[in-house]
C-alpha positions, 0 to 999 in steps of 0.5 A: 555471507552474513547470516539472517538474524530472526528479530520477531514473530507476530500473528496477522489478524485473521490468520498467518504468521509474520517473521521479521529478520535482519541481515546487516542493513537488509530487512525481510518480512516473511508470511508463513515462510514466503517473503512478503517484502524486503528492504532492498526491493523498494522500487515498485512500492515507491512508484505506487506513490509517484504514479498516483501523485502525478495525477494529484494537486498540491493539497491532496487527501490520500489514504494509504492501505498498508504501511509495510516498510514505509516505501510508499509513504516516504515516496508520497511525502517527497512529492506531496504538498505541505497541505496534503494529508496522508492517512496510513492504515495498517492492519498488523500491529506488529508492522507498526511496532517494527516501524517504531522499533527495529526498522526505525532507521528505515522509516526515518522521520516519516511517521512523525511528519505532521501531514501523516496520521497512522491507524491500526485498522482494516483498510477495507473498513476505512474505505467502507466508512468513507464510501458511506459518508455524505461526501467523498473523502479522498483524492487518492487511495493507494493500496499495497495490501497483501500480494495485490488482487490475488490475496495471500495473507488474508482471504478477507482481503479478496473483498477489497479487489472484488466488484463491491470493494472497487465500487466502495473505493469509487464512492470514497473518491472525489470526482477525478480521484485516483485508485492506485493498486500494487500487485506482484503480477499482472491480472487482466481480470482485475483490469476488467473489474476496475473498468466495470466499477467506473474507472479509467484504467492505466496499467504500469509495469515497474521493476521491484528494484530501484536499480532497474533490475529484478522482478516486474510488478504491476501498478494500476492507476484507475481514475474515477470517471 
């Protein structure tokens, strides 16, 4: 079997160590030894975008929290209209550097698409700023941050999925806007929090792999009522 080759190590803002490795055409990013993402498992990350865009118009303004390996962004670009605007926020500078460097072929030309802006920032702060604006900013917010509502890499990410964080996301969304959230597993308590924050909630179970096999992940599509 082809061995894994270690490519780089970086720190996550707020704590934790990321390691990027490659085996042939396959990439893996690990956090403190546990695999956070793998380029063979793109199905659920792509579904995060396609399920959300099924509810949106042709000229949507969308915030994507977490660049990762770019699967959600590329899926969004495939279905977004020419007048859509996709704002990608990634907290780890190394993930952005890897997208432009060793994983450039994986990302393709997605980061150079004129519909895309990419910022190194905390998506919670971005949502908070939008929530405090005079008018709601986004038609959709797509969150693939950490492991979902059960944070793994940064305890601060818990705030995104708590009551106050969900209410902030709702204020940042236009009426009828969509909050789409990826998770490694089901979380009935999170479903209840979404409803309590003022969302109509649909819970979807999707395969991690595009082959229709492998682990099942959860995607919430929560519509601002």
